[in-house]
N, C-alpha and C positions, 0 to 999 in steps of 0.2 A: 744466624739467630745472634742478636745484638749482644755482647756481655754487660755486666752491670757499671763496670768502668765508662762505657761509651754513655748509659744512661746517666750517670753521674756528672761527666762532663756537659753533656748536654742541659742538664739541670742546673749546673754553674752558669754555662751561656744563656739559660733562659730567666734566670735571676739578674744577669746583667744586660739583658734585652739585647742580645747579639744573635736571636734566633731568625731563621726564614719563619715565614707562615706555615710551609710544609712539616718543618722540625716541630713547630709548636702542634701541629695536629698529631704527627707521631708520639710525642711526649704525651698528650694528653690521652691517646689510644693506652700507651704505657701504663700511667699512673693509676687509670681506670683498671686495668687488669694485675697489676703487682698488688701484693699485701708486706712487701719489705718494709721494715720499720723506718730505714733509711730513706725512704722517700714520702713520709709522713708529710714534712713540710710542704713538698711540692703537690701532693694531693690536697692539702689544705688551702693552699693559695688558688690552686687552679678549680677546686669547690666553689670558691668565695668568688672568683673572677665570675665563674658560670651563672653563680645565682645572681651576681649582681647584673649581668648581662640582660638575663631572663627579665628581672623586675625592670630595669631600663627600657627593654623594649616593650613591655606591658603598660609603662607610664606614657611611652610616644603614642602607644595606640589610644590610650585614655584620651590625650589632648589634642591629637589631632581631629579637627572636626569631620564629619562624615556628611555624604550629600543630604542623608534625610536631618542631620542635625543642623546644617546651614540654612535648609529649607524651611525646619521648625522655627529656627532664628528668623527668617525673612519675614514669614507669617506674623510673629510675633510683633517684630518691628512696624509691618505694614497696618497692622490690628491698632499699634498704640498711634501710629500717624494719624489713622482714620479717625480715632476716638478725638485726638487733638484737633483735628479739623472740624469736627462736630462743636466739641463741649467749648473751646474757646471763641468761637462766634456767640454761642448761648450764654455765656459766662457774662462777656464783655455787654450784650443787649442786657443782661439782669443789672449788671452794673450801672449802666446808661439810664436804664428805668429808674433805679433807685437815686440815681443823681436829679432825674427830671420830677421824681415824685415829692410835692410839695405842696403843703396844706395852707389853704388862702382862704380869707373870708373877708366879706365886705360888711361892715357896720356901718351904718349911717354914711355910706359913700365914702369910707375910709378903708385903705385895703390892710388887712392884717396878715401877716407870712410868719408870726411866731408858732410853731407848732404846740406849744403847752397853752398858749392863748387859745387859739383855733379850737384844738379839743375840749376846753373848759365851756367856750360859748355853745359849742356843739351839744355838750350833756347838759347844759343849763336848758338849751332848747329845747331837747328830748323830756327831759323830766318835765318842764312847764306844760308841754303836749299831753303827757301821760300823766296828768296828775291826778285823776280819778281811779277808783278801786277799779279791778277788775269785774268784780260782782254789779257794780253800777253802770259799765258800760253794756253789759249784756242785757240788763234792766232796759235801758235808754234805748237800745237797738231794736227790742222787742216791743216794746212802746209806739217807736217810730214805724214799726213794720205794720201793726197791727191799725194804728190809725191812718193809714193811709186808706185801708178797707172800708171805714167807717163812712 
């Protein structure tokens, strides 16, 4: 059995980073089993390092992509690529259609391309065609229908 002086000397060497891996394992086992207040600092440091190692290992597990995460990532990238392959040509066609969508009217042999002017002329024409009241249109249609029978 090793005495307290050996453990104190080993602790000093541990804090100076002069111990081997085997000596650190022995020191860790000793610190876990002793209640001597002279080794409180050793237990605190070793406990702190053990918690830090555990947290570091847990964070590495979370950051390393697993095979299923990689497959899910590839699936999302493939879905986005397919969406773009479909959406971009459709969007381009819509944009091209709007570029070609021009209001044109021919009035007295003259070509009009001003959208507002063409729309104004169209509304005037529709109002002129639909000048009668709805009741009058129905009466006229009924009259025309029954006049053919006579």
